[in-house]
Structure formats: C-alpha cells, structure tokens
N, C-alpha and C positions, 0 to 999 in steps of 0.2 A: 288691364288698363293700359290707357295710352298716356304716356308722359309727354308733357308738352316740349317742343323742342326749341333751345333756347337759341335767341335771336344771333348772337355772338357765335355759336357753334356752326348755325347754317352759313352764316356770315363765311367763317373760316372754312368751311368746307367747299362752299363756291369759288374761294380765292384759290384755294388748293388745286381745284380741278381746271380753273382757268388757267394758272400757270403752268400745269402739267402738259396743257395742248398748246401754250404760247412760246414755251422756251426749247430750244433743239435739246438733243439727247445729250450732245456734249458740248461743251465750249468752242471745238474748233470746226462745228458741223454748219455747214451755209444753207439755209433755203435753195431751192434749185432755181429760185426765179431770176429770169435774167432780164437785161434792159437792151434797147435795141436804138442805136445812135442812129439819125436819119440826117441828112445835111442833102439840101437841095439846091443848086446854083439857078436863082431867079435873076430876071432881068427888070433893071429899073426902070424901063418904058411900059411895062404891063405889071408890075408888082402888087398894084393896087387890086387889078382883075385877079392875080394869082392868089391875094389873101382872102379876098372875097371868095373862091371856088373853093380854098379848104376851109375856111371857117364856116361856110354855110352849106357845103355838100361832102367834102371829102371827110372832115370831121363825123359828120353825123351817120355817113355810112361807114366808116371805119367802126364807130361804136357799134352800130347794130350787127356788124361780123365780129364782134367781141374784142376788138382792139381796147386799150388802156393807155390814152396819151399822158403821160405825167405831166409834161411841161412842153410849150413852144417858145423859139425864138426868133428874131431876124438879127443877123449879124453882117457886119460890113469888113470884108477883108481887104486886101491891099489892092487887089484888081477885080474884085466881084461881090456881090450881095447875096447871102445866104439865109435860107430857111433851114431852121434847125430844129429838132424835136427829138423826143424822148418816149420810147413806148415801152411798155411793163408787161412781159408775158411769162405764163408759169412752166415754160419750157420751150428748147427749140423747135419742136414737131408740133406744137401749137401755132408757134408764130408763123411758120412757112404755111400750113394748112391754112391760117385766116388770109394771111396775106395772097394765097392763091384765091380764094373766095372772092375776096375784095377785087381783084384784077380781074376776076371772069363776073363782076356784077353789072348788069346790063343797065343800070341808072347810072352807075358811074360812068361805064363807056359813054354813054350818050352825052354826060354833062361834059366831061373831058372832051369829046369830039367837038363840040357845038362851043364851048368856049376858047378854043384853039381856034374854030373857025373865025370867030369873033374878034379874038385880042391876037391872034400867033402862038408861037412855040412860047410856052410860059415855064418852062424846067429846062436846064442845061444839066451839067453833069450832076448825079447822083452820088452819094457816097453813102455806106451801112458800115457799121459797126454792132456785132452782138457782143455783149459786154456780160461779165460775170463778176460779182464784187468779189474782194478778196476777203480772206478770214478775219483782218484787221479794219475794214471797212466801218464807219460808222452806222 
C-alpha cells in the first residue's frame, strides 16, 4: 500500500536537491565562468552608424554564435569615445572558439565591409581583458 507523500516533505527534498547543485563544494571554490571586457574606440563622426551596426547586426550574429552579452555602455574619455561591453563565457576555450566562428561568419563580414564602405572606418583601437572573479567577489 502506498503512503501519500506529504507536500512539505516533497518541497524539502526538492529544495535540498536544488541547493546541492547550486552551491559550490567549498566556500572558496568559484565557478569557472569568466567575463570578457571589450573596449572599442569609436569615432564621433560615425558613432550612430557604429551603434546601429552593433545593435542591429553584430549583437544578433554574436547571439547566434553563443555569445552572452551582459551589458553595453558608451563612455567618453579625455580624448576619445569608447564603446564598452562585457561578455560572459563558460571558459576561455569556448570564448576563443566562438570568437573565431564569429570572425569567419560570412554575413558579419559582408555587413562589416558594406558599412565601412558607406560610413568609413568605425572602430579604432580595441582593448580586451579576460576577467576571473575573485573568491570574495559578490
């Protein structure tokens, strides 16, 4: 004869199982996920065209290649305007492989070439930093 399972016992079991998968094995263990900071110098004369290209094309194609864009900003430095964004990755190998696929994407190459022909050079210096969170990061 089957005994009915109490709802509270079922809920407690589900919460215990979820916690086992959600918490690191130790307090100092960090997930291997990394974040990538990208900083592009953009030019005031065609920055609206740059933003349109990134918003309407690059971000869409990146997403199709498995990119996870966390946030995007425009920053004004002392002597230049910058487009800054952060990507999240499972690991550095995945990041490198997906960037290679994106850079070889035929649609992206065509869009980049046609927008450069119409608006001129849209990106100057590019900086990149691969970041791993510290054990005490919130």
